[in-house]
DRENMI-674343 format. One line per 2 residues: number of its first residue (from 1); their letters; for each residue x, z, y of C-alpha. Coordinates in Angstrom, 3 decimals, padded with zeros to 6 digits. Each point is the difference from the previous one (the first is absolute). Layout:
! residues N
NUM> a> X:Z:Y ~ ...
END
This chain:
! residues 314
1> ms> -007.760:016.344:-000.093 ~ 001.148:000.622:-003.594
3> qk> 002.749:-002.620:000.418 ~ 001.227:001.717:003.181
5> ls> -000.088:003.424:-001.695 ~ 001.979:-001.358:-002.940
7> yl> 002.568:-001.455:002.390 ~ 000.381:003.295:001.899
9> rs> 000.497:001.869:-003.262 ~ 002.710:-002.458:-001.041
11> ki> 001.777:000.503:003.348 ~ -000.067:003.780:-000.415
13> ee> 001.512:-000.442:-003.468 ~ 002.703:-002.295:001.425
15> wr> 000.976:002.592:002.615 ~ 000.172:002.668:-002.693
17> kv> 002.342:-002.201:-002.029 ~ 002.185:-000.516:003.070
19> ed> 000.118:003.761:000.537 ~ 000.982:000.544:-003.662
21> ll> 002.697:-002.669:000.254 ~ 001.411:001.604:003.153
23> ee> 000.180:003.371:-001.761 ~ 001.835:-001.647:-002.922
25> vq> 002.563:-001.516:002.366 ~ 000.531:003.346:001.741
27> tl> 000.495:001.778:-003.344 ~ 002.505:-002.610:-001.179
29> ah> 001.825:000.189:003.340 ~ 000.435:003.777:-000.420
31> ll> 001.411:-000.546:-003.500 ~ 002.426:-002.596:001.358
33> ee> 001.203:002.464:002.641 ~ 000.952:002.425:-002.769
35> ee> 001.830:-002.556:-002.132 ~ 001.015:-003.632:000.495
37> de> -001.607:-002.328:-002.516 ~ 000.099:-003.806:000.213
39> dl> -003.115:-000.464:-002.152 ~ -001.883:002.480:002.156
41> ee> 001.040:-001.893:003.155 ~ -001.377:-003.231:-001.468
43> ei> -003.261:001.710:-000.942 ~ -000.401:001.416:003.515
45> ea> 000.695:-003.416:001.543 ~ -002.601:-001.648:-002.255
47> kl> -002.621:002.621:000.871 ~ 000.783:-000.262:003.728
49> nl> -000.492:-003.781:-000.158 ~ -003.340:000.526:-001.768
51> le> -001.017:002.599:002.585 ~ 000.903:-002.380:002.836
53> rk> -002.126:-002.795:-001.502 ~ -003.002:002.302:-000.501
55> la> 000.216:001.347:003.556 ~ 000.348:-003.531:001.404
57> gl> -003.168:-001.050:-001.846 ~ -001.931:003.009:001.307
59> ei> 001.310:-000.617:003.522 ~ -001.254:-003.594:-000.079
61> es> -003.473:001.063:-001.113 ~ -000.055:002.585:002.805
63> ll> 000.179:-002.959:002.415 ~ -003.267:-001.371:-001.386
65> rg> -002.401:002.111:002.041 ~ -002.431:-002.678:001.202
67> kn> -003.662:000.454:-000.930 ~ 000.046:-003.129:-002.177
69> ds> 003.582:000.213:-001.305 ~ -000.965:001.236:-003.478
71> ln> -002.408:-002.902:-000.603 ~ 000.348:-003.272:-001.878
73> ai> 001.107:-002.970:002.093 ~ -001.116:-003.592:000.458
75> ls> 002.933:-002.247:000.866 ~ -000.443:-003.567:001.260
77> ih> 002.627:-002.671:000.690 ~ -000.464:-003.209:002.004
79> pg> 002.617:-002.663:000.847 ~ 000.593:-000.881:003.637
81> ag> 001.962:-002.675:001.831 ~ 002.346:-001.896:-002.293
83> gt> -002.201:-002.137:-002.286 ~ 000.945:-000.114:-003.683
85> ds> 002.972:002.278:000.581 ~ -002.285:002.698:001.389
87> cd> -002.414:-000.340:-002.930 ~ 002.954:000.432:-002.340
89> wa> 001.247:002.962:002.054 ~ -003.434:001.646:-000.235
91> ei> 000.192:-000.228:-003.794 ~ 003.548:001.436:-000.008
93> ll> -001.271:002.939:002.063 ~ -002.901:000.469:-002.412
95> rm> 002.408:000.178:-002.955 ~ 002.164:002.483:001.933
97> yl> -002.934:002.331:000.573 ~ -001.289:-000.363:-003.570
99> sw> 003.457:000.942:-001.278 ~ 000.080:003.035:002.322
101> md> -003.460:001.056:-001.187 ~ 001.094:-000.262:-003.617
103> kk> 003.067:002.182:000.670 ~ -002.249:002.579:001.672
105> gy> -002.383:000.061:-002.937 ~ -002.919:-001.312:002.026
107> ra> -002.709:-002.180:-001.545 ~ -000.086:-003.320:001.871
109> rv> -002.833:-002.534:-000.324 ~ 000.364:-003.402:001.650
111> vd> -003.697:-000.512:000.756 ~ 000.342:-003.112:002.143
113> wi> 002.565:-002.782:-000.112 ~ -000.131:-003.451:001.589
115> ag> 002.911:-002.251:-000.908 ~ 001.832:-002.040:002.635
117> ee> -000.305:-003.782:-000.055 ~ 003.621:-000.561:-001.071
119> ag> 001.319:003.473:-000.791 ~ -000.614:003.676:000.622
121> ik> -003.304:001.492:001.148 ~ -002.432:-000.395:002.873
123> ta> -001.229:003.549:-000.459 ~ 000.096:002.891:-002.458
125> tv> -001.722:003.374:-000.160 ~ 001.140:002.909:-002.172
127> vv> -001.870:003.221:-000.732 ~ 002.637:002.724:-000.470
129> eg> -001.222:003.063:-001.887 ~ 001.899:003.280:000.013
131> tf> 000.597:003.151:002.054 ~ 001.489:-000.751:003.439
133> ay> -000.111:-003.778:-000.514 ~ -001.318:-000.466:003.541
135> gy> 002.316:002.615:001.463 ~ 003.086:-001.765:-001.311
137> lk> -001.131:-003.525:000.874 ~ -001.696:000.503:003.385
139> ee> 003.167:-000.652:002.026 ~ 000.569:-003.358:-001.735
141> vg> -002.645:-001.512:002.281 ~ 001.377:-002.781:002.180
143> ih> 001.927:-003.245:-000.037 ~ 002.804:-000.493:-002.522
145> rl> 002.540:-002.738:000.805 ~ 002.197:-001.954:-002.432
147> vr> 003.033:-002.144:000.900 ~ 001.467:-002.142:-002.792
149> ls> 001.058:-003.480:-001.057 ~ -003.332:-001.576:-000.869
151> pf> -000.458:-001.064:-003.652 ~ -002.719:-002.367:001.283
153> da> 002.223:-001.843:002.509 ~ 001.813:-003.020:-001.437
155> an> 002.720:000.483:002.626 ~ 000.396:003.656:-001.047
157> rr> -000.361:001.210:003.582 ~ -000.523:003.587:001.104
159> ht> -003.641:000.967:000.524 ~ -001.733:003.063:001.426
161> sf> -003.266:001.074:-001.642 ~ -002.544:002.690:000.794
163> aa> -002.617:001.933:-001.943 ~ -002.456:002.679:001.121
165> vd> -000.526:003.161:-002.032 ~ -003.084:002.150:000.483
167> vi> -000.776:003.306:-001.711 ~ -003.216:002.011:000.209
169> pe> -001.158:003.099:-001.918 ~ -002.644:-000.365:-002.691
171> te> -002.653:002.391:001.234 ~ -002.509:000.067:-002.872
173> dl> -001.266:003.526:000.687 ~ -000.789:-000.635:003.665
175> ev> -003.438:-001.175:001.070 ~ -000.008:-003.503:001.436
177> ei> -003.436:-001.561:000.430 ~ -000.189:-003.530:-001.373
179> kd> -003.391:-001.709:000.230 ~ -000.814:-002.686:-002.561
181> nd> -001.283:-002.380:002.675 ~ 003.362:000.282:001.808
183> lk> 001.794:-001.548:-002.974 ~ 000.570:-003.610:-000.988
185> id> 001.121:-000.150:-003.644 ~ 001.491:-003.157:-001.540
187> af> 001.229:-000.627:-003.534 ~ 002.805:-002.472:-000.648
189> ra> 002.496:-000.991:-002.662 ~ 003.033:002.253:-000.087
191> sg> 003.481:-001.262:000.736 ~ 003.189:001.847:-000.821
193> pg> 003.618:-000.107:-001.043 ~ -000.886:-001.688:-003.304
195> gq> -000.010:001.036:-003.641 ~ -002.660:000.943:-002.497
197> hv> -001.858:002.361:002.334 ~ -001.042:-002.599:002.573
199> nv> -003.802:-000.098:000.081 ~ -001.759:-003.279:-000.757
201> td> -003.447:001.175:001.177 ~ -001.298:000.775:003.491
203> sa> 000.738:003.716:-000.381 ~ 002.017:000.509:003.208
205> ir> -001.895:001.631:002.869 ~ 000.284:-000.383:003.768
207> it> -001.927:002.420:002.225 ~ -000.352:-000.513:003.745
209> hl> -001.213:002.858:002.205 ~ -001.955:-001.975:002.594
211> pt> 000.029:002.532:002.912 ~ 003.795:000.339:-000.010
213> gi> 001.075:-003.268:-001.658 ~ 002.151:001.930:-002.491
215> tv> 000.414:-001.966:-003.232 ~ 001.293:001.293:-003.331
217> qc> 000.569:-001.690:-003.345 ~ 000.567:001.168:-003.558
219> qd> 000.821:-002.183:-002.985 ~ 002.124:002.038:-002.403
221> er> -002.814:000.760:-002.495 ~ -001.867:-002.433:-002.265
223> sq> -003.208:001.826:000.829 ~ -001.754:-001.032:003.219
225> hk> -001.626:003.457:000.142 ~ 003.368:001.810:-000.174
227> nk> 001.475:-002.296:002.645 ~ -002.972:000.743:002.254
229> lt> 000.453:003.768:-000.403 ~ 003.714:-000.251:000.851
231> al> -000.708:-002.272:002.990 ~ -002.527:002.549:001.305
233> ri> 002.615:002.769:-000.379 ~ 002.459:-002.006:002.081
235> lk> -002.658:-000.917:002.563 ~ -000.960:003.667:000.349
237> ar> 003.644:000.934:000.639 ~ 000.480:-002.803:002.532
239> ly> -003.194:000.874:001.841 ~ 001.010:003.659:000.185
241> nf> 003.394:-001.050:001.350 ~ -001.628:-002.423:002.451
243> ye> -002.400:002.613:001.397 ~ 002.760:002.606:000.179
245> le> 002.237:-002.340:001.997 ~ -002.887:-000.875:002.284
247> ae> -000.543:003.688:000.674 ~ 003.659:000.728:000.651
249> ke> 001.295:-002.129:002.845 ~ 003.567:001.142:-000.578
251> sk> -000.115:-001.537:-003.461 ~ -000.380:-003.407:001.631
253> kr> 003.787:-000.230:000.179 ~ 000.206:-000.052:-003.812
255> ye> -001.957:-003.239:-000.230 ~ 001.771:-001.551:002.953
257> ek> 003.141:000.169:-002.169 ~ -001.663:-002.432:-002.410
259> ar> -001.743:-002.115:002.635 ~ 002.653:-002.705:000.214
261> ie> 001.929:-000.980:-003.098 ~ 002.955:-001.622:001.680
263> wg> 003.516:000.442:001.372 ~ 000.910:003.280:001.663
265> nq> -002.919:002.008:-001.375 ~ 001.473:001.290:-003.262
267> vr> 000.313:003.553:-001.331 ~ 002.669:-000.895:-002.572
269> sy> 002.383:-002.933:-000.499 ~ 001.420:-001.231:-003.298
271> vm> 002.982:-002.279:000.647 ~ 001.528:-001.957:-002.913
273> hp> 002.002:-002.523:002.060 ~ 002.493:-000.176:001.703
275> ys> 000.506:003.637:-001.059 ~ -001.900:002.561:-002.111
277> lv> -001.939:002.725:001.809 ~ -003.344:001.782:-000.141
279> kd> -000.705:001.858:003.237 ~ -002.996:002.061:001.058
281> hr> -000.449:-000.520:003.746 ~ -001.907:003.256:000.510
283> tg> 002.400:002.436:-001.664 ~ 003.296:-001.930:000.064
285> iq> 000.456:000.529:-003.760 ~ 001.839:-002.934:-001.560
287> ta> 001.739:-001.141:-003.174 ~ 001.958:-003.074:-001.070
289> dv> -001.485:000.046:-003.509 ~ -002.944:-002.356:000.588
291> er> -000.485:-000.718:-003.711 ~ -000.391:003.693:-000.814
293> vl> -002.624:000.415:002.733 ~ -001.975:-003.017:-001.204
295> kg> -000.048:001.560:-003.472 ~ -002.026:002.871:001.413
297> ei> 002.652:002.473:001.174 ~ -001.638:000.720:003.358
299> de> -000.250:003.809:-000.050 ~ 002.738:000.464:002.616
301> fi> -001.989:-002.120:002.480 ~ -003.290:001.734:-000.809
303> ia> 001.472:003.502:000.269 ~ 001.758:-000.775:003.297
305> sl> -003.295:-001.282:001.451 ~ -001.855:003.105:-001.181
307> rk> 002.636:002.275:001.553 ~ -000.206:-001.866:003.292
309> la> -003.793:000.210:-000.057 ~ 000.167:003.764:-000.632
311> mp> 002.596:000.524:002.769 ~ -000.722:-002.724:002.603
313> gk> 002.259:001.544:002.643 ~ 003.118:-000.191:-002.148
END
């Protein structure tokens, strides 16, 4: 509650600053009407640009009205059809999202990571902490398709790869009953991207919720106890999401989007050959700058999806 109150206070302060800035622009405009001044024109233009950016930011947050939008998010990525190329593509997507999170100022923890046999990843889970993390990421759910000349094909042929992205809210404050006898808890040796932080003890934790079959893993801490606590947090969020979807039949469509990771079922395509194009198939937003997108510049896609969600008839 205190976090929400603090956020609301900050929003009120932001609106006050916008109001003050607007008054400044109006005052300067009146002065310019009385006497032409090139420096004054430049100052007005700079303040108008700042005002436009502030209003755009407030407009975007006004789109985040879902009951869970302000919460932390749990993002998972899994490769689909395409073998090693898809495992590599899943890791590229992970780096794209991590870069976006960093630009947004979110705290991102890769709590589970299973490396692919030759390259890339078989799965990865990220806990994203920060206001509106779930709200911004919720429309990224679905199949993401990559077309490129494969670096793993000796003949350098064009390959199509798929990866599934899932995002759920972290619902720590909500009551989800988890009985101890419904859990199967296993400890295992952590695997990861390498480096000095790879654990050499059986500190990684896998928890299976037997009634639903939902399985979660955490291996980013050296402490088995800390990994268990994080895994339980993720399990709680996934169970809440599972029960919510069960209760809402209309939400079934969301998971049908991820049901088949194959051709023709994608929400966004990233084409690197024979031309360069990133296209969102839900909103029609597209850009030829694939490299920029893969470096985490995905706000235009996210914002377009949020606007469409807020105004479905348009």
